[in-house]
Biotite code that builds the C-alpha atoms (Angstrom):
import biotite.structure as struc

atoms = struc.array([
    struc.Atom([-2.830, 15.324, -12.785], chain_id="A", res_id=1, res_name="MET", atom_name="CA", element="C"),
    struc.Atom([-5.074, 12.365, -11.938], chain_id="A", res_id=2, res_name="THR", atom_name="CA", element="C"),
    struc.Atom([-2.277, 9.854, -12.475], chain_id="A", res_id=3, res_name="ALA", atom_name="CA", element="C"),
    struc.Atom([0.220, 11.943, -10.500], chain_id="A", res_id=4, res_name="LEU", atom_name="CA", element="C"),
    struc.Atom([-2.231, 12.404, -7.633], chain_id="A", res_id=5, res_name="THR", atom_name="CA", element="C"),
    struc.Atom([-2.897, 8.656, -7.535], chain_id="A", res_id=6, res_name="ALA", atom_name="CA", element="C"),
    struc.Atom([0.845, 7.920, -7.562], chain_id="A", res_id=7, res_name="ALA", atom_name="CA", element="C"),
    struc.Atom([1.489, 10.360, -4.711], chain_id="A", res_id=8, res_name="GLU", atom_name="CA", element="C"),
    struc.Atom([-1.341, 8.896, -2.628], chain_id="A", res_id=9, res_name="ILE", atom_name="CA", element="C"),
    struc.Atom([-0.056, 5.383, -3.327], chain_id="A", res_id=10, res_name="ALA", atom_name="CA", element="C"),
    struc.Atom([3.466, 6.384, -2.221], chain_id="A", res_id=11, res_name="VAL", atom_name="CA", element="C"),
    struc.Atom([2.048, 7.796, 1.020], chain_id="A", res_id=12, res_name="ASP", atom_name="CA", element="C"),
    struc.Atom([0.256, 4.496, 1.659], chain_id="A", res_id=13, res_name="ALA", atom_name="CA", element="C"),
    struc.Atom([3.374, 2.465, 0.869], chain_id="A", res_id=14, res_name="ILE", atom_name="CA", element="C"),
    struc.Atom([5.583, 4.629, 3.066], chain_id="A", res_id=15, res_name="GLN", atom_name="CA", element="C"),
    struc.Atom([3.261, 3.972, 5.990], chain_id="A", res_id=16, res_name="SER", atom_name="CA", element="C"),
    struc.Atom([4.054, 0.246, 5.738], chain_id="A", res_id=17, res_name="MET", atom_name="CA", element="C"),
    struc.Atom([6.875, -1.298, 7.745], chain_id="A", res_id=18, res_name="GLU", atom_name="CA", element="C"),
    struc.Atom([10.034, -2.762, 6.229], chain_id="A", res_id=19, res_name="ASP", atom_name="CA", element="C"),
    struc.Atom([9.592, -1.252, 2.750], chain_id="A", res_id=20, res_name="THR", atom_name="CA", element="C"),
    struc.Atom([10.812, 1.821, 0.920], chain_id="A", res_id=21, res_name="ILE", atom_name="CA", element="C"),
    struc.Atom([10.165, 3.571, -2.368], chain_id="A", res_id=22, res_name="THR", atom_name="CA", element="C"),
    struc.Atom([13.808, 4.289, -3.258], chain_id="A", res_id=23, res_name="PRO", atom_name="CA", element="C"),
    struc.Atom([13.360, 6.950, -5.938], chain_id="A", res_id=24, res_name="PHE", atom_name="CA", element="C"),
    struc.Atom([12.976, 10.666, -5.103], chain_id="A", res_id=25, res_name="PRO", atom_name="CA", element="C"),
    struc.Atom([9.377, 11.262, -4.085], chain_id="A", res_id=26, res_name="GLY", atom_name="CA", element="C"),
    struc.Atom([8.772, 7.539, -4.563], chain_id="A", res_id=27, res_name="GLY", atom_name="CA", element="C"),
    struc.Atom([7.717, 8.006, -8.183], chain_id="A", res_id=28, res_name="ILE", atom_name="CA", element="C"),
    struc.Atom([9.507, 7.097, -11.409], chain_id="A", res_id=29, res_name="VAL", atom_name="CA", element="C"),
    struc.Atom([8.612, 8.317, -14.885], chain_id="A", res_id=30, res_name="ALA", atom_name="CA", element="C"),
    struc.Atom([6.914, 5.587, -16.883], chain_id="A", res_id=31, res_name="SER", atom_name="CA", element="C"),
    struc.Atom([8.766, 3.255, -19.123], chain_id="A", res_id=32, res_name="GLY", atom_name="CA", element="C"),
    struc.Atom([11.803, 2.055, -17.200], chain_id="A", res_id=33, res_name="SER", atom_name="CA", element="C"),
    struc.Atom([13.055, -1.327, -18.347], chain_id="A", res_id=34, res_name="LYS", atom_name="CA", element="C"),
    struc.Atom([15.645, -3.952, -17.562], chain_id="A", res_id=35, res_name="ALA", atom_name="CA", element="C"),
    struc.Atom([17.503, -4.767, -20.779], chain_id="A", res_id=36, res_name="GLY", atom_name="CA", element="C"),
    struc.Atom([17.391, -3.020, -24.123], chain_id="A", res_id=37, res_name="PHE", atom_name="CA", element="C"),
    struc.Atom([15.061, -2.391, -27.025], chain_id="A", res_id=38, res_name="ASN", atom_name="CA", element="C"),
    struc.Atom([15.513, -2.452, -30.756], chain_id="A", res_id=39, res_name="THR", atom_name="CA", element="C"),
    struc.Atom([13.455, 0.535, -31.878], chain_id="A", res_id=40, res_name="TYR", atom_name="CA", element="C"),
    struc.Atom([15.565, 2.729, -34.152], chain_id="A", res_id=41, res_name="LYS", atom_name="CA", element="C"),
    struc.Atom([13.580, 5.881, -33.323], chain_id="A", res_id=42, res_name="PHE", atom_name="CA", element="C"),
    struc.Atom([14.526, 5.625, -29.625], chain_id="A", res_id=43, res_name="MET", atom_name="CA", element="C"),
    struc.Atom([17.926, 6.594, -28.274], chain_id="A", res_id=44, res_name="LYS", atom_name="CA", element="C"),
    struc.Atom([17.400, 5.193, -24.767], chain_id="A", res_id=45, res_name="ALA", atom_name="CA", element="C"),
    struc.Atom([16.157, 1.967, -23.293], chain_id="A", res_id=46, res_name="THR", atom_name="CA", element="C"),
    struc.Atom([12.506, 2.109, -22.336], chain_id="A", res_id=47, res_name="ALA", atom_name="CA", element="C"),
    struc.Atom([9.623, -0.170, -21.546], chain_id="A", res_id=48, res_name="ASN", atom_name="CA", element="C"),
    struc.Atom([8.031, 0.994, -24.758], chain_id="A", res_id=49, res_name="GLU", atom_name="CA", element="C"),
    struc.Atom([4.703, -0.760, -24.212], chain_id="A", res_id=50, res_name="LYS", atom_name="CA", element="C"),
    struc.Atom([4.089, 1.554, -21.217], chain_id="A", res_id=51, res_name="PHE", atom_name="CA", element="C"),
    struc.Atom([5.141, 4.904, -22.741], chain_id="A", res_id=52, res_name="CYS", atom_name="CA", element="C"),
    struc.Atom([2.174, 7.107, -23.646], chain_id="A", res_id=53, res_name="PRO", atom_name="CA", element="C"),
    struc.Atom([4.227, 9.412, -25.869], chain_id="A", res_id=54, res_name="SER", atom_name="CA", element="C"),
    struc.Atom([5.103, 6.618, -28.312], chain_id="A", res_id=55, res_name="ILE", atom_name="CA", element="C"),
    struc.Atom([1.877, 4.592, -28.069], chain_id="A", res_id=56, res_name="ARG", atom_name="CA", element="C"),
    struc.Atom([1.175, 5.069, -31.800], chain_id="A", res_id=57, res_name="ASP", atom_name="CA", element="C"),
    struc.Atom([4.629, 3.818, -32.829], chain_id="A", res_id=58, res_name="LYS", atom_name="CA", element="C"),
    struc.Atom([4.750, 0.629, -30.767], chain_id="A", res_id=59, res_name="VAL", atom_name="CA", element="C"),
    struc.Atom([3.032, -2.613, -31.636], chain_id="A", res_id=60, res_name="GLU", atom_name="CA", element="C"),
    struc.Atom([1.182, -4.182, -28.701], chain_id="A", res_id=61, res_name="GLY", atom_name="CA", element="C"),
    struc.Atom([1.086, -1.051, -26.533], chain_id="A", res_id=62, res_name="THR", atom_name="CA", element="C"),
    struc.Atom([-0.409, -1.473, -23.062], chain_id="A", res_id=63, res_name="GLU", atom_name="CA", element="C"),
    struc.Atom([-1.529, 2.166, -22.875], chain_id="A", res_id=64, res_name="ILE", atom_name="CA", element="C"),
    struc.Atom([-5.322, 2.574, -23.095], chain_id="A", res_id=65, res_name="PRO", atom_name="CA", element="C"),
    struc.Atom([-6.656, 5.175, -25.513], chain_id="A", res_id=66, res_name="GLU", atom_name="CA", element="C"),
    struc.Atom([-6.826, 8.615, -23.904], chain_id="A", res_id=67, res_name="GLY", atom_name="CA", element="C"),
    struc.Atom([-4.178, 7.909, -21.246], chain_id="A", res_id=68, res_name="VAL", atom_name="CA", element="C"),
    struc.Atom([-1.518, 10.619, -21.321], chain_id="A", res_id=69, res_name="LYS", atom_name="CA", element="C"),
    struc.Atom([0.532, 9.832, -18.225], chain_id="A", res_id=70, res_name="ALA", atom_name="CA", element="C"),
    struc.Atom([1.861, 6.711, -16.534], chain_id="A", res_id=71, res_name="VAL", atom_name="CA", element="C"),
    struc.Atom([3.877, 6.570, -13.351], chain_id="A", res_id=72, res_name="TYR", atom_name="CA", element="C"),
    struc.Atom([5.859, 3.734, -11.861], chain_id="A", res_id=73, res_name="GLU", atom_name="CA", element="C"),
    struc.Atom([6.416, 2.991, -8.193], chain_id="A", res_id=74, res_name="LEU", atom_name="CA", element="C"),
    struc.Atom([9.371, 0.840, -7.198], chain_id="A", res_id=75, res_name="VAL", atom_name="CA", element="C"),
    struc.Atom([9.127, -0.920, -3.851], chain_id="A", res_id=76, res_name="ILE", atom_name="CA", element="C"),
    struc.Atom([12.061, -2.481, -2.038], chain_id="A", res_id=77, res_name="ASN", atom_name="CA", element="C"),
    struc.Atom([11.494, -4.484, 1.107], chain_id="A", res_id=78, res_name="GLY", atom_name="CA", element="C"),
    struc.Atom([13.029, -6.746, 3.693], chain_id="A", res_id=79, res_name="LEU", atom_name="CA", element="C"),
    struc.Atom([10.831, -9.743, 2.875], chain_id="A", res_id=80, res_name="ASP", atom_name="CA", element="C"),
    struc.Atom([8.110, -10.980, 0.543], chain_id="A", res_id=81, res_name="GLU", atom_name="CA", element="C"),
    struc.Atom([5.259, -10.344, 2.962], chain_id="A", res_id=82, res_name="ASP", atom_name="CA", element="C"),
    struc.Atom([6.290, -6.718, 3.471], chain_id="A", res_id=83, res_name="SER", atom_name="CA", element="C"),
    struc.Atom([6.524, -6.079, -0.252], chain_id="A", res_id=84, res_name="ILE", atom_name="CA", element="C"),
    struc.Atom([3.157, -7.699, -0.915], chain_id="A", res_id=85, res_name="GLN", atom_name="CA", element="C"),
    struc.Atom([1.507, -5.672, 1.846], chain_id="A", res_id=86, res_name="ALA", atom_name="CA", element="C"),
    struc.Atom([3.019, -2.465, 0.470], chain_id="A", res_id=87, res_name="ALA", atom_name="CA", element="C"),
    struc.Atom([1.882, -3.291, -3.063], chain_id="A", res_id=88, res_name="MET", atom_name="CA", element="C"),
    struc.Atom([-1.630, -4.002, -1.859], chain_id="A", res_id=89, res_name="LYS", atom_name="CA", element="C"),
    struc.Atom([-1.756, -0.730, 0.107], chain_id="A", res_id=90, res_name="ALA", atom_name="CA", element="C"),
    struc.Atom([-0.456, 1.216, -2.894], chain_id="A", res_id=91, res_name="GLY", atom_name="CA", element="C"),
    struc.Atom([-2.937, -0.288, -5.324], chain_id="A", res_id=92, res_name="VAL", atom_name="CA", element="C"),
    struc.Atom([-5.837, 0.262, -2.941], chain_id="A", res_id=93, res_name="LYS", atom_name="CA", element="C"),
    struc.Atom([-4.841, 3.906, -2.456], chain_id="A", res_id=94, res_name="ALA", atom_name="CA", element="C"),
    struc.Atom([-4.270, 4.602, -6.162], chain_id="A", res_id=95, res_name="ALA", atom_name="CA", element="C"),
    struc.Atom([-7.520, 3.030, -7.296], chain_id="A", res_id=96, res_name="THR", atom_name="CA", element="C"),
    struc.Atom([-9.486, 5.135, -4.830], chain_id="A", res_id=97, res_name="ALA", atom_name="CA", element="C"),
    struc.Atom([-8.681, 8.148, -7.029], chain_id="A", res_id=98, res_name="VAL", atom_name="CA", element="C"),
    struc.Atom([-11.466, 8.796, -9.552], chain_id="A", res_id=99, res_name="ALA", atom_name="CA", element="C"),
    struc.Atom([-10.301, 8.587, -13.148], chain_id="A", res_id=100, res_name="GLY", atom_name="CA", element="C"),
    struc.Atom([-7.617, 5.918, -12.790], chain_id="A", res_id=101, res_name="ILE", atom_name="CA", element="C"),
    struc.Atom([-8.137, 3.588, -15.735], chain_id="A", res_id=102, res_name="SER", atom_name="CA", element="C"),
    struc.Atom([-5.503, 0.899, -15.197], chain_id="A", res_id=103, res_name="LYS", atom_name="CA", element="C"),
    struc.Atom([-3.011, -0.399, -12.649], chain_id="A", res_id=104, res_name="VAL", atom_name="CA", element="C"),
    struc.Atom([-0.467, -3.006, -13.652], chain_id="A", res_id=105, res_name="THR", atom_name="CA", element="C"),
    struc.Atom([2.846, -4.411, -12.484], chain_id="A", res_id=106, res_name="ALA", atom_name="CA", element="C"),
    struc.Atom([6.039, -5.027, -14.419], chain_id="A", res_id=107, res_name="GLY", atom_name="CA", element="C"),
    struc.Atom([7.676, -8.310, -13.527], chain_id="A", res_id=108, res_name="ASN", atom_name="CA", element="C"),
    struc.Atom([10.272, -8.050, -16.306], chain_id="A", res_id=109, res_name="TYR", atom_name="CA", element="C"),
    struc.Atom([10.478, -11.826, -16.681], chain_id="A", res_id=110, res_name="GLY", atom_name="CA", element="C"),
    struc.Atom([12.403, -12.167, -13.432], chain_id="A", res_id=111, res_name="GLY", atom_name="CA", element="C"),
    struc.Atom([15.311, -10.008, -14.640], chain_id="A", res_id=112, res_name="LYS", atom_name="CA", element="C"),
    struc.Atom([15.157, -7.780, -11.538], chain_id="A", res_id=113, res_name="LEU", atom_name="CA", element="C"),
    struc.Atom([15.431, -10.555, -8.984], chain_id="A", res_id=114, res_name="GLY", atom_name="CA", element="C"),
    struc.Atom([14.190, -13.998, -8.147], chain_id="A", res_id=115, res_name="LYS", atom_name="CA", element="C"),
    struc.Atom([10.820, -12.854, -6.769], chain_id="A", res_id=116, res_name="TYR", atom_name="CA", element="C"),
    struc.Atom([7.750, -11.980, -8.803], chain_id="A", res_id=117, res_name="GLN", atom_name="CA", element="C"),
    struc.Atom([4.644, -10.466, -7.266], chain_id="A", res_id=118, res_name="PHE", atom_name="CA", element="C"),
    struc.Atom([1.398, -10.637, -9.204], chain_id="A", res_id=119, res_name="HIS", atom_name="CA", element="C"),
    struc.Atom([-1.298, -8.062, -8.513], chain_id="A", res_id=120, res_name="LEU", atom_name="CA", element="C"),
    struc.Atom([-4.082, -10.590, -9.078], chain_id="A", res_id=121, res_name="LYS", atom_name="CA", element="C"),
    struc.Atom([-2.764, -12.555, -6.086], chain_id="A", res_id=122, res_name="ASP", atom_name="CA", element="C"),
    struc.Atom([-2.845, -9.483, -3.827], chain_id="A", res_id=123, res_name="LEU", atom_name="CA", element="C"),
    struc.Atom([-6.338, -8.245, -4.497], chain_id="A", res_id=124, res_name="ILE", atom_name="CA", element="C"),
])
C-alpha cells in the first residue's frame, strides 16, 4: 500500500504540472514494462525483469531491494524537455515524502523509447 500511495501522490503532483500527461489509466503502470524482449525461458511475456519483485529470486542482477513487494512505474509524456523534467521532479518529490519508500529510479532503456534521456540525479 505504501508504494501505491506514493505512486498516486506522485501522479497527482505530475498532473498539476503544465504541458505533461501520465497517459496510462490512473497514471500508474504495473512494474516491469520494457522496450524489447528478454530471454528468460520461465517468462512468457516481455518484462523489465530487474524491476519485477515477483521474480527477484530468479533474476541475476535484480534492482529490487530485499523486502520490497511492489513497484510501480509512472510514464510521463510532455511537450518539451523542461516540462518533462519539471514533472519528474515534482513526482519524485511527492513520492519520497511518503514514509517507507525505499527507492526511486528511472528507466532510460538505453534510448530505445526516444532520443531524450532524463536522469534523476540531474533533477534533484
